[in-house]
N, C-alpha and C positions, 0 to 999 in steps of 0.2 A: 607626573600623566600630563603636564603643558611641553612637555619635550618629545613626549610619545605624539601628542597631537600634532604640532607644529613639523615634525618628520612624516605625518601621515599626511597632511595636506599639500606638502613638497610631493608628495608619491602621486597622489592626486590628480594632482600639474602634469605629472608626466605622464600618464596612462590618460590622457584624454584622447578620444576619438569620435567622429563625426558618425551619423546613422544614415544608410539607403531606404529609402522606402519600398514598399513592398509595389510589385508593377503589376500589371490590372491581371483581375482572376480570371482563369478559363472557366466556362461552364460548358454546360451536358444539354442535350435537349434528349429528352427518353418518348421510344414510342410504347402505347399501349397494344397490347397481343391480344386475341381471340381463343387462343389455342396455347393449352398450357404445355410450358417446358419440359421435355424429360430428362432428367439431370443423370448424365451419364460420363460426362467428361470427354464430351466429342462435340458436341456446336455443330451437331451436322442438319436442324432444323433450317429452312429457309429464313424463321425469324430473326435469325441472328444475322446474314447475312443485310439485313437492312437496318440495321442498330449504326449507330454514331460510334467510330471508333476513338478511343482517348489513347493518346501515346505523348513522346516526347518527355520523358521521364527526366527528374535533372535529383544530384546527389544533395544530402542535408550534412548535418554536423562538421566535423572537421573537412568535407571534401563541398559542401555547401555552393549550389549554382552549377556546380558542374556537371554535365551529359553526362548519363547512367551509362554505364559499360557496358551494359544488355538491354535489349529493346523489351518495352511490356504495352499491350495491348490490351483494354479492357472493355466492354461493353456491357451495357445494359439494356432490359428491357420490366418491363411488368405486364402483371393482368389482374383481376378481384380477387386474386389470394396471395399471390405474392411477388416476390421483387428478386428479378432473376440477375444474376452479377459473372460473367466471362472473364479470367485473366487467360492471356497469353503468353505464357513468360519464356523467350530467346533466350537460350545459352544450349555449350554444349553438354548432349546428355550424361557424360562423363566427369562433370562436373556440379552437376545436380547435386546437394546434401539434404537427404531425408531419413528419416527413421521411423517406425512403429513405436508411438508412445503416448502417456495418457492427455486427456484434452488440457490444450494449455499448457502442455510441457514441450515445446521445439527444440531443446539442446542444441540451440545453434544450427536450426536446420535453416536452409528455404525457406520463405513464408511471401504470402502475400493479404492483403487486409482491405478491404474498403472501413470508410469512416464515415458518419453518418450523423450529423448533426438537422434533427428533422424539426427542429423549432429554430434554427437559424439563429440560438441566443448563447451558444454553450451551457446552457445548463444541463444536457444529456450528450453526449457523442460518442455513439456508438463503435468500437472498434469490431469486426466479425471477419475471419479468415481463417486459413490451411494452409498446411506446408504439402508436398507435395504429394504425400503419402494420404492425403485426406484427415489427417488429424487437424482437429478443430481447434481454434482459439476463438476466443470472443471474451469482452470486456467494455469499457469504456475509459475514457480518455481523462486527463484533469491532470494537475498538476504532479502526478505520475500514472501510469497506463493499472488499472484496478483489473486485475482476471478474474475476481470473486463473483461478477455478475454471469449468469448463464444465460444462454438464449438456447430456442430451439429452432434449426434451419439444416438443409439437407447440402451437402458436396459430395462432389464424386470427382476424379481426378483422373489425368491420364498421361504418360511420356510419349514427344515424339519426338522422329529423329532432328528436330530443330528446339528442342524445351520440353516442357510442361504444359498444360492446361489444367486450369480450377473450374469449376464451373460451381454455381451455388443457386439455390432456391431460399428465400429470406422470407416465411410467413408473416405478413403484416398483422398476424394477431400477436408476434414475436415483439413488438418495437410498438414505443408509443408514441404519439403526434399529434396535432391539433386537428381540431375537428373541422374547417375550410375543407369545402370541394376540390380549389384548383390551388395546390400548393409548391412554394418557391424551396425546396430543400438545399444544404451544403454538404456538399459529400469531396471527399477524397481518396486517391486510389495510393496503396502503398505497397511498396514489395523490397522484400530483405533478402542478401545473397552475401555469401562470403569469397573473396577472390582468395588466387593463389596466393598472395603475402599474408594470408588468415585475417584481414580486415575483414569488418561487415557493414557492410552497407546497407543504407534505409534512404532508398529513393522513390519520390515520388511525382505524382503529375502535376499537381496545384503547389508550386514550389515555395519552400517554407525557408524563414529568414531566423535564425538562434537570435534569441533577445526579446520578440514578441510575444507576450503571451498570451496573449488572445490568440486562439485556436482558429475560432469561427473566423475573424477575418481575414487567415489563410486558405481558407477551403476553396473549392470551384463550388459552383453554381447548378443545382439540378431544378430545369428550370418547367413547369408547368404538368408537375405529378398530380395525380389525381385519385390518390388510397381509397380502401371502400372506408365508409362510413363504419367504424365498428360500436354496435349497442351491447348492453348489458343481457348474459348469460350463457356466455360460454364461458362458464365455469367450471376451472380443474381442481379436482380432486387428487390430493398426492398422501394415500395411505400407507402409511410404514409400520413397521415392525422391530424393537431393539431387543434379543434376548442375549441376556449373559449369564458363565457362571466362574465365579472368582473363587479362590483360593489363598487365605491365609498361611501360612507355614508357621512362623512363628508365635503366631495363637494356636493354630491347630485347628481352624476354622477354615466354613466353607458358605458363601452364598449363592444365590441365583436370584433374577429377574427376568419377567417378558413383560414390558412395555408396548401396548399400541398408542399411536400417535394419526394426526390428520393435520394435513396442510390444506387449506382452500384459498384458491386465487376466482377472485372475482372481479371482473373486468367490468367496472361501470359505461366504461366507454374506452376509445382509444386512448382516450387519456390517466383517468382516474383509474385506480385499483384499490381492490378492498383485500387484506390476506388475514387471515385467520389459522394460528396455530393452535390444537388443543393438545395436552399432554405433551408438548413436543421434546423429541429425544434432542436436544442441543449441546451432546458433550460433543468433542470432536472427532471425526473420521483418523484423521493424522494430530497427533501429539506434538506440542510446543517442544523446539529443541530446547537442549539445557543452557542456563545461563548461569557464570559465577554470580552469584550476593553475598559473597564473605567480606568485602568491605562495604557492602551498598546501604546506604540508608533511605532511599526511598524504593517505593512501590515499583514493581517493573512492570513494563510494559510488552503485553502480546497482541499479536496480529491476529484481526476478527476474522475466521474460515468458514463463521456457519451461515448455510446457503439464506437463511430466512433474513438476514440483516444484508442482504447484498441488492435485493430491488429497492430503489428509493435511496441508496445509500449517499449517493452525490450531493444530495441536500442536508442530511445530519452532518456530514464530516466536516471538518474544520483543521485546518493546516497549520498548527503553529511557526512551520518555520516560515509562513508568508506572512505573520506576526497575530495571528489568531488567538483566542483562548479554547482550548480543548473542553468547552461546554456536554458534548456525548460521545461517551466512549461503550460502546454496545456492550463491553463485556460486563459491564455493571449489571447487567440483566442476566442472570447468571443460570439458574434453572426453574423456569418457570412453568405452572400448571395451565396456564391460557396465555396467549399477546395477542395482540390484535393491533396491526398496522392499514393507514389508509394512506394513500399519497396520489396527488391531482393537480392540475395545470389551468389556471385560466386567464389567455394572455400569454402576459409574462409574465404573472404570478403561480409560482409552486408552493403548496402546501404539503404538509407531513404530520400525522400522529401516531403516534406509539403508545401503547397501553399494556400492560404485563402486570400481571402476579406471580411474584418470583418466590421459590419456596425457599431459596438459601441467598441472601442477598450482601456482595461483596461492597465495602464502603470502605473507601480510599480516605483515608483522614489528612491533610497537610499541616507541615507546621513549616517553622522556619527555617529548619535546616535539616529537617527528616519529616518522613510520613510514615505511616504506617495503614495496612489493612482489616479490616474488621469484619467479620460475618454478623449480621444484623440479624438474620433469622428471616422469617416471612415479611415480603413488603410489597407494598402496590406503586408501579412506576407508571408517569406521563410524561410526555413528550410532545410539545407543541410546537413544529418549525414552520414559517414563513420565509418566503425569499424571492424578490422582485427583480427581474433581469433591467438591467439600462445597457446602454450603446457600450460599442466594443466590448462586450463579456463583464463590463461592470453589473455590479449589483448592491441592494441593501437590502437585509432583512432580519430576522429578530426569531429566538428562540424562548421557550420559559420548558423549565424542566421541575416535576416536583416527586418526591420519594417518600410515601408515608410508612414506618417500619411499625409492623402486628403489635410489636411488643412496648411500643412508645417514641415518641419522636419523630419527626417531618423535617424537610429541608426542599429548598424551595430554589431554582437559578433562572435568572432570567437574562437574555444579553440581547444587545443589537448589534449587527455586525455591517460595515461599509467597504465596499472592493471598486475601486474607481480607477478607470484607465481613461485619464486625460489629452494620452497620446498613446502611439502603439508601444511604444516601449518606457511609458511611466505608468509608474504602480501603485498606488496608493493603500492603504489597509489601515480599516480602525476597528476596534471592536471593545464595547463598554459592558461590564456586566455588573449583576447585584448577587448576594445569595441571604437568605435568612435559614439557618439552623435551629430548630427548636430542640434541644438535648432532650432524652429522656431520661427520667431519675432510676430507671429499674436497672440501667447498666451500668451505675457507677463504678462497679469495681474492677472494671476494665484497663482503668487508669489511677487505681486508688494511690497505686507507688509511686505513682509520675508526678514530680514537683514541677513541672513545666507548668509556667501560666504565662497568659501572652494578652495583651492590650484588655486589663484589670480580669481576664476569663481562665478557668482552667483547664487541665488538658482533659480531665474528666469529664464522665456524661453526670451532670450533676442538676439537671434541667433549666442548666442557662439559655438563655435566647442570643444568637453570636449571628452577626451582621457582617457583611463586608463586601465589598467591591474591586474591581479589576479593570486594566484596562491595558490593551492591545493597540500596537501602533506599527507599523513598517509602510516606508516609502524607498522604493527601487529604480534606478534606471539600468536596464538591462539593453545592451546590443550586442552585435555575434563578437565583437572585442574587449568592450568592456561592460565591466558590473559595479552599479555602487548602489548600498542600502544602510539603511538607518532602522534600527529593530527597536520599538522599546515595548515591557512588561510588568507593569504595573499590578501587585496585587497585595491590600490590605492585612492585617493579625488576621481576622476575620472571615476571608473569603475561604470558600467550602463551596463544591459542586457536589449536587446531588445524584447527576449519573455521568459526569467528566472525568477528565484524567487530568486534574493540576496538583502536583505532588509537592511544590513549598509555593508557602504564602509570605507576607510580611516581608517582601522584595521589592527593589526595585532597579530594573535590570534593563541597560543598554548593551547593545551592537553596531559599532558602525567599522563597516567593508568596506574597500574597493578590489576590484580585480578586472586584470589584462590576461585577454589569451592574444597570443600571439601563433600566427600561422606561416609556414616556410613553404618557398615555393624550392629552393633549389640548394636549399642544406643537404650535408652529404648522410646524414643520420636523422633529423628530428622532420615531421610532418608539423606537430603543432605545441605549445608549450602554454600552461596559464600559470598565474600569479598570484597572489591574495595578499593583502595584510586587512587585520582585524582587529580591532578593540574592542573589549569587554570594560562594564564597569557596575558593578553591584554595589546597593544600600541596603540596610534595613528601615524601617519605617521610625528610627530612634535616630538616625542619622549615621549608624556606623556603619566603615567603608567593609562591604563582605569579601569584596572580589574585583582587583584589576589586575589586568595583563593584555599580553598583543600575541598574536597568534600568526605566524609567515606559511601559507602554502605554495608549496609548488606541483603541476602536472607535469610530464614532459610524455607526448606519444611520437614514439619512434617508426621509422620507413618498415621494421619489420613487422607490425603490430603490438608492440610490447607498450607497458606503460610505467611507467613509475612515480610515485608520490612520494614528496619529502616535505613535513609537516615540523615546527618549529613554534614551542608555547613557552611563556616567561609570564610566571601569576602570582601576585601575594594576594593570599588569603586569610580571613580572621572564620576560623571556626572552631565553635563551644568555647571561646573566649579565649584562644590561644591562636597568636598570632604568628604564620608562616609566611615567609617572605624568599622571592628569589630562585621559587619554584622553575624547574624546566623541564621540558618534554621534549625531548626527539622523533620520530618515528619516520621510517621508510616501509613503504609496499610496492611491492613488484606484480603488476597482473600481464600473463602473455600467453598465447598458444604455441608450442615447438612446433606441434605438425597438426593436422586436421582431426584427428581424434582426441588430442589433451590438452585440456584447458588446466592452467596453472595460479596459482595466487598466494602471497605470501608476506612477511612483513616482520620489522623487528620493531619495540619501542623501549626507549630508556627513560624515565623520568623521576623528579623527585614528586610521593606522596604521600598522601596524609592517612591513617589509618586512623579513621572515623569512629570503628564499634568499640574504641576504647573509651571508659569516663573520664580521663582526661587525654588526647589523642596527641599523637606524634608524630614526626614526619619520618621516611626510610626512603629508600631506594629500591625502586621495584624498575624489574625487566623482563618482558613481555615474548614471546614469537609467536606468529600463527604461521598455515599453511594449510591448502586445500587442492586436494587436485581431482580433478572429474576425467574420465575415460571411457571415451563410447567402445565398449564393445564388439557391437554391431550394430545394425538398424532396428535391432531389436532391443536391444539391451544396453546399459551405461551401468556405472558405479562410480562410487567417490569415495574420499576420504579428507576428513580434516582435523586441526590439532590446532590447539591452544594452549599455548604456557604461558602460568606466571609465577615470579618471584619476587615476594616483597620481603627485604631483608630481615630478618630475625622474626616475622610474623605467619605468614604462611607463603607455601608455596604448591604448586598443582597444576592440573593439564584435564582437558576436556576433550574427550576425542566421541567425533561423530562421522560414523561410516553409511552409506546406505547404498542397495543394489535394487536396478528395477530391469526386470523382463516385460516387453510386451510381446504380447499371444499376440493379439490383433489390436485395431486401435482401440476396442470397446474392452477387451480382457486384459488383465495386467497384474502382476507381482511387483509387489516394494516390499524390501527386507531394511530394514534401519537399526542400527546398533549405535548406542552411544555409553560412553561412561565418564563418570566424573568423577576423578580422586580426589576432590574436595571434601565430596559423601560419602565415596566410594562404594558407589551403584554402578553396576550395567544395565542397561535397558533393552530389551530386544523386544524387537515389531514388527513381525510378518505381518503383510497385506494383502488379501487376495480381492481383486475388485473388478465386476462386470457389469458397464455404465452403457446400455445401449442409445442413451438420452440421455440430455443434459439433467431431467427429475426422475429418471426411471434408473434403479442401480440397486446391485447385491454386494454388499462388501462380508467380508470374511477375515478374522485378525486375531491374534495374540498377542497379550502385552505382558510382559516378563519381566518381573524389578529381582536382580540377582544381588547380592552385600558381599561384600570382601574386610578382609580387616585392615592391613598396612601397607599392600602395594593391590595390583591389577587381579591376579588369580589366588591371593595368602587366602586358602580357608572359604573358598567361594562356594555359594549357597544361594539357593533360588528362596527367596522372600515373599515373595505374590505373582500370582500367575491368574490374569484372566481372559478366556475366552468367550469373544462376541461374536455376534452376526446380526448385521442390519440388513432390512429389505425396505425400499420404499420403490413404488409404480406410478408412473400417472396415470390416470382414468381419462 
């Protein structure tokens, strides 16, 4: 390990480079109008001719700072009801890439977006946009762009002989902002397009520098806007009805159900929002993709797709990649009969409360080398969160979560988090937490056969009080060309989260990494490359070294738009009392667009892996490959198919196939069919879904979930096992 550290220091010295600061930020002076704008994509009102024009866009990412290949102009106006935005995108009409598709699904299209930070502190940055066909996209910016947030706004587009126009009316009632009369917001305008070499470009009005995590610091200023003061009373009611009919062919049984529910959104002001869901249907319209869990000893993580949790999600979200502990995982609230959420803000301080009565409560129970998920029956969850914004998108916050189980026992977790930007490209994260778990007596049989003990406690539920603590730390310095980071995560043997997602405890984990990006001006084939080295070191609380390794990563971006990634990892690991040394993993992946309609991804991996599900784990050679092809059939239809294959020598082998086809009749009416097959479970999943969504919160879904089983191969003795037909209707009153 000492030799590895010396090599690491030598490489980091070779990789050092200085940082160029931001240029002065542009500003936009907005005019207020008395006559509403007609949203038709024409811009023929006289008011538009008086608006300031924002232009002079520059490129980002690989092409950072270069002038945009195509001219873009943006204009803003507002009245007492709406913020109006007009994009004029110049490009030869034959080069416009667009399609009809579902909301938030742009499939490599051209697009435009306005970014809005209405508090100016990065606590919430809206992204609102559309493609040239008028397909809406909305979400919030953060560590990544999150499209789960849905907003109500109007958009119309038109195609001209010089490009296309996108015209928006964004109701102030859809936005959250402070209560002051005259306000200064932070904004930016972004446009995406693909050039003939199949490179996707993202150009912006206020230039961006890669490596500055503070997004608000890089945005332009919107001066002197006086949005309407919103008071209480504009209540939104969203009733819904879910009906289903299920058949179990193995047991020759059927069932049906009809469930009404009501979702209420009560804006107390332009800042505070109360949301109540009574008997909500928290099932997902679109199912999760199949994951291979044959050799998995930890709980699997699934993305949150349910709309109730999208509003205010930025307040409750913790990013483990930045050093945070994941203290809130909304999918632990599984099937509530009633749930309440209140979010708001005073000055720079945001606050939120979630309370739910759950009918079926999954509990993630972590241990040193494995975790399990238990169904604890009915429970009540309460989550309280507060966060105060500091300068340069820094923040300090706290959270407390409690879950009480009807059959006995309760859990409480509390945490304090701190994120600090002492400089525009230096980032510090500190997160401390403690937990108390009062175990029930009535569920002791769950782990009666498990002899595992930790910290003088048993694994089974036998009325013990389990306490624990955890610490997360992250320090990084990022520029466009250099990245250095240190991440530390400590979790004591008794640390458990009541509503979070932490799959292991009794670990002390550290990762030290250094990366270098190189950009080429005159290389015959390469446009850019990235190179990184990372060292990982983990022990338990008894001082045993659980794992140590070195990871080398390389990425190459070619002039034809293709990307190749190559990774090499060497690791020693102690698992379940058995030491495994000099394990090696080599992986290569390729991404590219051979033409305007086709996107491909593929890769292969070879590694020494541990078979973890055995009582005495063993090492074997594993080989895997994956491939994915997406094809745009027309401007209204697209399809894709992917396959993952794994072969762990002498233990298991199999593959997973995922395929889909979508057809959009209009931007509101679409049909999606999803077909999946798992060779590990010998199951087929067929899921056609018809969706009609005239607005963000009004929709009709009609679908079928069909489960088919086979014997030894894909089509051997194929028979239908289960079928579910469902209809869901919801409407914003």
